[in-house]
C-alpha positions in Angstrom: 59.2 43.5 22.3 58.3 46.8 20.4 54.9 48.2 23.0 53.7 49.9 19.4 52.2 52.1 22.0 52.7 55.9 22.7 51.9 58.2 25.8 49.0 59.4 24.2 47.3 56.2 24.0 48.5 54.6 27.3 45.8 56.0 29.5 46.8 57.0 32.9 45.1 58.5 36.2 46.4 59.5 39.6 43.1 60.5 41.1 42.4 57.3 42.9 41.1 57.2 46.3 44.3 57.9 48.5 46.8 57.9 45.0 47.4 54.6 42.9 47.6 54.7 38.8 45.3 53.1 36.6 47.2 51.7 32.9 44.9 50.8 30.3 46.4 49.3 26.9 45.2 49.8 23.2 48.1 48.2 21.6 46.1 47.2 18.4 44.8 50.7 17.6 48.3 52.8 18.6 48.3 53.9 15.2 44.9 55.9 16.0 45.1 59.6 16.7 43.0 61.5 19.4 42.8 65.0 18.3 43.0 66.6 21.7 45.6 63.9 22.8 44.9 61.8 26.0 46.9 64.0 28.4 44.4 66.9 28.0 40.8 66.7 29.1 41.7 63.3 30.6 38.2 62.3 32.3 38.7 60.8 35.8 39.5 57.2 36.2 39.6 56.8 32.7 40.3 52.9 31.9 41.0 52.0 28.1 39.7 48.4 27.6 42.3 45.5 26.3 43.2 44.3 29.4 44.2 46.8 31.9 46.0 46.7 35.1 44.6 49.0 38.4 46.7 49.6 41.7 45.6 51.2 44.4 47.8 52.5 47.3 47.8 49.5 49.5 49.4 47.2 46.6 45.8 45.8 45.7 46.0 45.1 41.9 42.6 44.9 39.5 43.2 43.3 36.5 40.1 43.4 33.9 39.4 40.5 31.6 38.6 41.5 28.3 37.1 38.6 26.6 33.5 36.9 27.8 33.7 33.9 30.4 31.7 31.1 28.8 33.4 28.4 31.2 36.6 28.1 29.7 38.3 29.9 32.4 39.6 32.8 30.4 38.3 34.9 33.1 41.2 33.5 35.4 44.0 32.5 32.9 44.2 36.1 30.7 44.5 38.1 33.6 47.2 35.3 35.1 49.2 36.2 31.8 49.4 39.7 32.8 50.2 39.1 36.6 53.1 36.8 35.5 54.9 39.9 33.4 53.8 42.5 35.9 55.4 40.2 39.1 52.1 41.1 40.8 51.4 39.1 44.0 48.3 36.5 42.9 46.9 36.9 46.0 46.8 40.5 46.0 45.3 40.7 42.5 41.3 41.4 42.0 39.8 40.4 38.4 36.8 42.0 36.8 34.8 41.6 33.9 35.7 44.4 31.4 32.9 45.6 29.2 32.4 45.9 25.6 34.6 48.8 24.5 34.8 48.4 20.4 36.8 51.2 19.8 39.9 50.4 22.0 39.7 46.9 21.7 39.3 44.6 18.2 39.0 40.7 19.5 36.6 41.4 22.2 35.2 38.0 21.5 35.6 34.3 22.2 35.5 31.3 19.3 37.7 29.0 17.4 39.6 28.3 20.9 42.0 31.4 19.9 41.2 33.6 23.1 45.0 32.7 24.8 46.2 32.6 21.1 45.9 35.9 19.6 46.1 37.8 23.5 49.0 36.4 24.8 51.8 38.1 23.4 49.6 41.8 24.0 48.7 40.2 27.6 52.2 39.6 28.4 53.2 43.3 26.9 50.5 44.9 29.5 52.1 43.5 32.0 55.7 43.9 31.7 55.1 47.7 30.3 53.1 48.3 33.6 56.0 46.5 35.7 58.9 48.6 33.6 57.2 52.1 34.5 57.1 51.1 38.4 60.4 49.5 38.4 61.8 53.3 36.3 59.8 55.4 39.4 61.7 53.7 41.9 65.1 54.1 40.2 64.4 58.1 39.8 62.9 58.3 43.6 65.9 56.2 44.6 68.5 57.6 41.9 69.8 54.1 41.1 70.3 52.8 37.4 67.0 50.7 36.5 69.2 47.8 35.9 69.6 47.3 39.6 66.1 47.2 40.3 64.1 44.5 40.4 60.7 43.2 40.5 58.7 40.2 42.5 55.3 39.7 44.0 54.0 43.4 43.5 57.2 44.7 45.4 60.4 46.6 44.1 63.7 46.4 45.6 67.2 47.5 45.4 69.1 44.9 46.8 72.7 47.2 47.0 71.0 49.8 49.3 68.0 47.3 50.8 65.5 49.7 49.5 61.9 48.0 48.8 58.6 49.5 47.9 55.4 48.0 47.1 53.6 48.9 44.1 51.1 50.9 45.9 53.4 53.2 47.0 55.4 53.7 43.4 51.9 53.7 41.5 50.9 57.4 41.5 54.9 58.1 40.7 54.8 55.5 37.9 52.0 57.1 36.4 54.2 59.7 35.3 56.8 57.8 33.6 57.0 57.6 30.0 55.7 54.8 27.8 58.6 52.6 27.0 59.3 52.1 23.3 60.7 48.7 23.9 60.2 46.4 26.8 61.5 43.1 27.9 59.5 40.1 28.3 60.1 37.4 30.8 62.5 34.3 29.7 60.1 31.2 29.9 62.1 29.6 32.3 61.2 32.5 34.7 57.6 32.2 34.8 56.4 31.6 38.3 52.4 32.1 37.9 51.9 30.9 34.6 51.8 26.8 34.5 50.3 26.8 38.4 47.0 25.6 39.0 45.0 28.3 40.3 41.2 28.1 41.2 39.0 30.1 39.0 38.0 33.4 40.3 34.6 33.0 39.8 34.7 29.9 42.2 33.3 30.9 45.4 30.5 33.3 43.6 29.3 30.1 41.4 29.1 27.3 44.2 27.0 29.7 46.3 24.9 31.0 43.5 25.7 34.6 43.2 24.1 36.3 40.3 26.7 36.0 37.3 24.7 34.6 34.4 22.6 36.9 31.8 19.4 34.7 33.7 20.2 36.2 36.7 20.2 39.8 35.5 17.6 42.5 37.3 16.5 45.6 36.8 14.0 48.0 38.8 10.8 48.6 36.3 12.1 45.5 33.9 9.7 43.6 32.1 9.7 39.8 30.9 9.4 39.1 27.2 9.1 35.9 25.5 8.8 35.3 21.4 6.4 32.9 19.5 8.6 31.5 16.6 7.2 29.9 13.6 7.1 25.7 14.1 9.0 25.0 11.5 11.6 26.3 9.0 10.4 27.9 5.9 7.4 30.0 7.2 6.8 32.9 8.7 4.3 34.8 10.1 0.6 35.3 8.8 -1.8 36.6 11.4 -2.8 36.2 14.9 -5.7 36.3 17.4 -4.4 38.6 20.8 -7.6 39.2 22.2 -8.0 36.8 24.8 -4.6 37.3 26.6 -4.2 41.1 26.1 -6.9 41.0 29.0 -5.0 38.1 31.1 -3.0 39.0 34.8 0.4 40.8 34.2 0.6 41.2 30.3 1.4 44.8 29.1 1.5 44.0 25.3 1.4 41.2 21.9 2.8 42.7 19.2 5.0 41.3 15.9 8.8 41.4 15.9 10.6 41.3 12.5 14.3 40.5 13.5 16.3 41.8 10.5 14.5 45.0 8.0 14.6 43.2 4.6 17.3 45.7 2.9 19.6 45.1 5.7 23.4 44.0 5.2 23.9 41.0 7.5 27.0 40.8 9.5 29.1 37.7 9.8 27.4 36.0 12.8 23.9 37.2 11.7 22.0 34.2 11.7 18.4 34.0 12.2 16.1 31.1 12.3 13.2 33.1 12.1 12.5 36.4 10.6 9.0 37.2 11.9 7.7 36.3 15.7 4.9 37.2 18.1 6.3 39.1 21.0 4.2 39.1 24.5 5.5 41.4 26.8 4.4 41.2 30.6 5.4 41.8 34.6 6.7 38.6 35.0 8.0 35.1 33.8 5.0 33.2 34.8 2.4 35.2 33.5 4.2 35.7 30.3 4.8 31.8 29.8 0.9 31.5 30.4 0.0 34.2 27.9 2.2 32.3 25.4 1.1 28.9 25.9 -2.9 30.5 25.2 -1.9 32.1 22.1 0.6 29.7 20.4 -2.4 27.9 18.9 -4.1 31.3 17.5 -1.3 32.0 15.5 -1.3 31.3 12.0 1.8 30.7 9.8 2.5 30.1 5.9 5.6 29.0 4.3 8.2 31.4 3.4 9.6 32.7 0.0 13.1 32.4 -0.7 15.1 34.8 0.9 18.3 36.3 -0.3 20.6 38.5 1.4 23.9 40.1 1.6 26.3 39.1 4.3 29.7 40.8 4.9 32.4 37.6 5.4 34.7 39.7 7.2 35.3 42.0 4.7 34.2 40.3 1.7 30.2 40.8 0.6 28.7 37.5 -0.5 25.3 36.5 -1.5 23.7 34.1 1.0 20.8 32.2 0.1 17.5 30.7 2.7 15.6 28.6 -0.1 12.1 28.2 0.5 10.4 25.2 1.1 9.5 22.6 4.3 12.6 20.3 4.4 12.7 16.9 5.9 15.3 14.5 6.8 14.6 12.1 4.5 14.9 14.2 1.6 18.6 15.8 3.1 19.6 11.9 3.1 19.1 11.0 -0.7 20.5 14.4 -1.4 23.5 14.1 0.1 24.0 10.6 -1.1 23.4 11.5 -4.7 26.2 14.5 -4.3 28.7 11.9 -3.0 28.6 10.2 -6.1 29.1 12.9 -8.4 32.4 14.8 -8.5 33.1 17.9 -6.0 34.5 21.0 -6.3 38.6 20.0 -6.1 40.1 21.6 -3.2 43.5 19.7 -3.6 44.8 17.2 -5.7 48.2 15.4 -5.7 49.7 13.7 -8.2 47.3 11.1 -10.1 44.6 9.1 -7.8 42.3 8.2 -10.8 45.2 6.3 -11.9 46.1 4.8 -8.5 42.2 3.8 -7.6 42.3 2.5 -11.5 45.3 0.3 -11.3 44.7 -0.8 -7.4 44.9 -4.5 -6.3 42.1 -3.6 -4.1 39.9 -0.5 -3.2 38.3 0.2 0.1 35.3 2.5 0.0 33.5 3.5 3.0 30.9 6.8 3.5 30.0 8.3 6.8 27.2 10.8 8.1 26.0 12.8 10.9 22.8 14.4 11.8 21.9 18.2 12.9 22.6 18.8 16.8 21.5 21.4 19.2 23.8 23.1 21.2 21.8 22.7 24.4 23.4 25.4 26.2 22.4 24.9 30.4 21.6 28.5 30.1 18.7 29.0 27.8 18.8 32.1 25.5 18.4 35.5 27.2 19.4 39.0 27.4 18.4 42.5 29.2 17.6 45.6 26.7 16.8 48.9 27.6 16.5 50.8 24.6 15.7 54.7 24.6 16.1 57.5 22.3 19.2 58.5 23.3 21.0 55.1 24.0 20.5 51.0 24.3 22.3 49.5 27.0 22.2 45.9 27.1 23.7 42.7 29.4 23.8 39.2 28.9 25.6 36.4 28.1 27.6 36.6 24.2 30.4 35.3 22.7 31.1 37.8 20.4 29.5 41.5 21.4 31.9 43.4 19.1 30.1 42.1 16.1 26.6 42.2 17.3 27.2 45.6 18.3 27.2 46.7 14.4 23.8 44.9 14.2 21.8 46.5 17.0 23.4 49.8 15.2 21.9 48.9 12.0 18.3 47.6 13.2 17.8 50.0 16.0 19.2 53.2 14.2 21.5 54.3 16.9 25.1 54.9 16.5 27.9 52.6 17.7 28.6 55.0 20.2 25.3 55.1 21.9 25.4 51.6 22.4 26.5 49.5 25.4 26.9 46.0 26.0 27.8 44.2 29.2 29.0 41.1 29.2 28.0 38.3 32.1 29.0 34.7 32.5 27.5 32.4 29.5 25.6 29.5 30.9 27.1 27.4 27.9 28.0 28.6 24.7 30.7 26.6 22.5 29.3 28.7 19.0 25.6 29.2 20.1 26.1 32.2 21.4 27.4 33.5 18.7 24.3 34.2 16.6 22.8 36.6 18.8 19.6 37.3 17.3 17.7 36.9 20.3 19.9 40.0 21.6 18.5 41.7 18.6 15.1 40.7 19.3 15.3 41.8 23.0 16.4 44.9 21.7 13.5 45.7 19.2 10.8 44.8 21.9 12.4 47.5 24.4 12.1 49.9 21.6 9.0 49.3 20.7 7.2 49.3 24.5 9.7 51.7 25.6 10.8 50.0 28.9 13.7 47.8 30.4 12.9 44.4 29.1 14.2 40.9 29.5 13.9 38.1 26.4 13.9 34.9 27.5 13.8 31.7 25.8 12.6 28.4 26.8 14.0 25.6 26.4 11.5 24.3 23.4 12.4 27.7 22.1 16.0 27.4 21.8 16.0 23.7 20.9 13.7 24.1 18.0 14.8 27.7 16.8 18.6 26.9 15.7 21.7 27.2 15.3 22.8 23.9 14.5 25.5 21.7 13.7 25.2 20.9 10.0 24.5 18.0 8.9 27.3 15.7 6.8 28.6 13.1 4.8 32.1 12.1 3.5 33.0 9.1 1.0 36.3 7.8 1.5 38.3 5.7 -1.2 41.9 4.1 -0.8 44.1 2.5 -3.3 46.1 -0.7 -2.1 48.4 -2.6 -4.1 48.9 -6.5 -3.9 51.2 -5.9 -0.8 48.5 -4.3 1.0 50.7 -0.8 0.8 48.4 2.4 0.3 49.0 4.1 -2.6 46.2 6.7 -3.3 43.4 8.1 -1.3 40.1 10.2 -2.3 37.8 11.8 -0.3 34.4 13.4 -1.2 33.0 15.3 1.6 30.3 18.2 1.7 27.4 18.8 4.0 23.3 20.8 4.6 24.1 23.5 3.9 28.1 23.8 4.6 31.1 21.2 4.0 33.1 20.0 7.0 36.3 19.2 4.6 39.8 21.1 5.3 41.9 19.6 2.0 45.2 20.4 3.5 44.9 18.3 6.7 46.4 15.0 7.8 46.5 12.6 5.6 47.1 15.3 3.0 51.0 15.3 2.7 51.7 11.6 3.4 50.8 10.1 -0.2 51.6 10.8 -3.3 48.2 10.7 -5.2 45.8 12.4 -2.8 42.5 14.2 -3.7 40.3 16.1 -1.6 36.2 17.2 -3.2 33.7 19.4 -1.3 30.0 20.2 -1.6 27.3 22.1 -0.4 23.5 21.6 -0.3 21.4 24.8 0.2 18.8 25.0 3.2 16.8 27.0 5.3 17.4 25.3 8.2 19.9 27.8 10.3 22.9 26.7 11.5 26.1 27.6 12.8 29.7 27.1 14.6 29.6 24.1 17.1 32.0 22.9 19.4 35.6 22.8 16.6 33.1 23.4 13.7 33.8 20.7 11.2 35.9 18.8 12.6 34.0 17.5 15.0 32.8 14.9 12.0 35.8 15.2 9.6 37.9 13.6 12.7 35.5 10.8 13.2 35.1 10.0 9.6 38.8 10.1 8.6 40.1 8.3 11.9 37.7 5.5 11.3 38.6 5.2 8.2 42.2 5.1 8.4 41.5 2.7 11.5 39.7 0.6 8.9 42.8 1.0 5.9 45.3 0.1 8.9 43.4 -3.2 9.5 43.2 -4.1 5.9 47.0 -3.2 5.4 47.7 -5.8 8.5 49.3 -3.0 10.5 48.8 -1.4 13.8 46.6 1.4 14.2 48.9 3.7 15.7 52.1 2.5 13.9 49.6 2.9 10.4 49.6 6.9 11.3 52.9 7.4 12.6 54.2 5.9 9.2 52.4 8.3 7.7 53.2 10.9 9.7 57.0 10.2 8.8 56.7 10.5 5.5 55.1 13.5 5.9 58.2 15.2 8.4 60.6 13.3 6.4 59.2 13.9 2.8 56.3 15.7 2.5 53.5 16.0 -0.5 52.8 19.5 -1.4 53.3 22.8 0.5 49.8 23.7 1.6 49.9 21.0 4.9 48.7 22.9 7.8 50.1 20.5 10.3 53.1 19.8 12.0 54.1 16.5 11.4 56.7 16.0 14.5 53.9 17.7 16.7 50.9 15.7 15.6 53.7 12.0 16.4 54.5 13.6 19.4 50.9 13.2 20.9 50.2 9.6 19.2 53.5 8.6 21.1 52.6 10.1 24.3 49.1 8.5 24.6 50.7 5.1 23.2 53.1 5.2 26.0 50.6 6.6 28.7 48.1 4.3 28.1 50.4 1.0 27.1 48.9 0.6 23.9 49.1 -3.2 23.2 48.7 -4.7 26.5 46.2 -7.0 26.4 43.3 -6.5 29.2 40.6 -8.9 29.2 37.1 -8.0 28.6 38.6 -4.3 27.0 38.6 -3.3 23.9 40.8 -0.5 22.9 40.5 2.5 20.3 42.7 5.2 19.3 42.6 8.3 17.1 44.4 12.0 16.8 43.8 14.9 15.5 44.7 18.4 14.5 42.4 21.8 14.8 42.5 24.9 16.3 46.3 25.2 16.1 46.4 22.2 18.7 46.8 18.5 18.3 45.2 15.9 20.7 45.4 12.0 20.6 42.7 9.7 22.8 43.0 5.8 23.6 39.4 4.9 24.6 39.5 1.5 27.1 35.2 0.0 26.3 33.4 -2.9 28.3 30.3 -4.1 27.2 27.5 -3.8 29.8 24.5 -6.0 29.5 25.0 -5.5 25.6 25.7 -2.1 26.2 28.6 -0.1 25.5 30.4 1.7 28.8 33.9 3.9 28.4 35.9 2.9 31.2 39.0 5.1 30.8 40.0 7.5 28.2 43.7 8.5 28.0 44.4 12.2 26.5 47.7 13.2 25.1 47.7 17.2 23.8 50.1 19.3 22.5 48.9 23.4 23.1 52.1 24.8 23.5 52.9 26.7 27.0 50.1 25.7 29.6 48.4 29.0 31.5 46.5 26.9 34.2 46.9 23.0 34.2 44.2 21.8 36.3 41.8 24.5 34.5 43.1 23.0 31.2 42.6 19.8 32.4 39.0 20.4 33.4 38.6 21.8 29.6 40.1 18.6 28.1 37.4 16.4 30.6 34.4 18.4 29.9 35.7 18.2 25.9 35.8 14.5 26.1 32.5 13.8 28.0 30.5 16.0 25.7 31.9 14.2 22.9 30.8 10.6 24.1 27.7 12.1 24.2 27.3 13.1 20.8 28.8 10.3 19.3 26.4 7.9 21.2 23.4 9.9 21.1 23.2 13.3 19.8 20.8 14.1 17.0 18.1 16.0 15.5 16.1 15.3 12.4 13.3 17.3 10.3 10.0 16.6 9.1 8.2 19.3 6.8 10.8 21.6 8.5 9.7 20.8 12.0 12.6 19.7 14.5 11.4 15.9 15.7 12.5 17.1 19.5 11.7 19.9 21.2 13.0 19.0 24.8 15.1 16.8 26.9 12.8 14.4 27.2 13.2 13.1 23.6 16.7 14.7 23.0 18.9 12.0 24.5 22.1 13.8 26.8 24.8 11.7 28.3 23.9 10.5 31.6 26.3 11.2 34.5 26.5 7.2 34.7 27.4 6.7 31.2 30.5 9.3 31.8 34.0 7.6 31.6 34.9 6.2 34.7 38.5 7.9 34.9 40.1 10.3 32.5 43.9 10.4 32.4 45.1 13.9 30.6 49.0 14.4 29.2 50.5 17.8 28.2 53.4 17.8 25.7 55.9 20.0 27.8 57.4 22.9 25.3 57.8 26.3 24.9 55.5 27.0 22.0 53.3 29.8 22.4 49.7 28.9 23.6 47.6 27.4 21.0 43.8 26.1 21.1 42.4 24.0 24.2 38.4 24.3 24.5 37.7 22.1 21.1 40.8 20.4 19.7 40.1 17.0 22.7 36.4 17.3 21.2 36.8 15.6 17.9 39.2 12.8 18.6 36.9 11.3 21.0 34.3 10.3 18.6 36.7 7.9 16.6 38.4 6.6 19.3 35.0 5.7 20.9 34.0 4.0 17.3 36.9 2.4 17.2 36.4 0.7 20.2 32.8 -0.3 19.5 34.1 -1.8 16.6 36.6 -3.9 18.6 33.7 -4.7 20.9 31.4 -5.5 18.5 32.8 -6.5 14.9 30.8 -3.6 13.4 31.9 -0.9 12.0 29.9 2.9 12.9 29.3 4.9 9.4 26.5 6.5 11.2 26.3 9.0 13.7 24.6 8.8 16.5 26.3 5.3 16.9 23.5 4.0 19.4 20.2 5.4 17.3 
């Protein structure tokens, strides 16, 4: 592999105490010039962030993990990739969280289940390049060809002479070696660390309560801040009377906060629920909470006018509208139903689906809906900010610091190179912490009070101020001939304010006549990424409809799907299909075999589904029993094709968590609105899954192959919705078209 690096950008230092070296990697910016050059005027212990390696004289290796850790275990898995190619002794590796450095690293964020996939080759390259330099140093020291040098578990050796040296002994010499123009990566069969289960590197700290999360962050002189947001979407601040609370114990200041300036050009992840709020700043959380409780009734709000902004969609500037008005779910439902009856924007059309429907012996039509959903992260939103005239320092849990940094610079009037964001462990994310308006709020508050502050959202703040999973609706129509063969398929899907449609996914490509239409309805209720965005709904609608269609056709639901995929594999329709039918079939066949599908189990009702998203394939079988008229998931079988597994135990944990999360949202998750106000503000009304409602058993199976790793945090989430719905139909005789199923 071409390293795409040169000596100038392969930063090194041998100034560690007692010798050693630091190796930094900037493979994505190798063409960027440094006028002075790195070798001249190099700061001591300078490290360039993008997965760097530090080797001490005693052989200990420190590997920095560049991306935020949100429970998906990248802080363990990403360093494992580097350590594999480095041939480091994992028991002697220390992992540290890297700080944000947007000048040296270009994808330092988590989202879309892409962290491992998009860093796979680069992290391998980092380890392989460092190992080459250590081996080259040994080759020159021992005066033997490098081809005769081997490396294993932190030690370099030459078998013919019997010479050996630890990485620590060679580190200083290796730092003088030129960076290779190309580097050989290991054959997959030679992996010794990747594919083995390793404990989470933060495990001991987590179980012993060590400070890891943003809510734990403390700094001397730090004040606590809280906000009073508008009580409903579509409202703004009118006035408030703080005279009574300014004299309360510990209260330092009370003032209005504007999150974004009116003329500001929004970044992609700038989604703000409420532009105007009231900030309360004081000495302690308890004092500020009491002041907030006293002030809230004295704040006046008024309707907000339509808000028009320009948003940067990764280089493309587009207008974005937040309409005026106080919205209600009852109105949303009527609007979506009306839109579903009209022709949407045609996203794909194969053959003549209209003719197929006109000439059909039978047309099966079904509509599916899903409500807004709140993320409800275990750790409510919070962030530390210390903004001075010289620079701005931040610390807290955040998924997209790379993009938020640009927003902070524009809002606070501080250059990017004067902003520092330290990433703490996320106490839950899955999209919620991508939209960091609360970080901007923290910065504005700190700048105004001239002191370091930690902004804390209450659970009520978090649940009622967005960001939500959109509300959706999809209508399917299938044409069947006299022999119950499917001759055409039509799907019309949309939502408020986004559409969930992915027009080129299965079953596109399996039928001669197929059409997919999309539509949207604007809203001032702010939405954003929610675990497996849009797929978490479309999978349920699609796979529920296919199950019902299989029943109409008189076919087994798995065989029905496999027949469609065989058509896409052998004689696909269209050239835009974004899935691999062979891999899709692979997970269906695996879950069929492992679950003993077709085997009768007295009192057990089974449902199946499969889906492709985030570059991975997942299929699930749900075994359901009825207890006192209520469904209880007894067991879930899950088969996944995500390419090469880095850490099997961690991968299994991700899938188990996705399945439990999906069951809870499918059965109970819902947020509705009345005149712009959410109907639920805390867990006393927002129903979450209980421990006793989780599956009694989950079996996870992985397709074994040598395909580069793909997504895993999200792909297992969508399929459990329809697998559960299909099992509940078997148990109750009722089809489930509306989420949540137990509404």
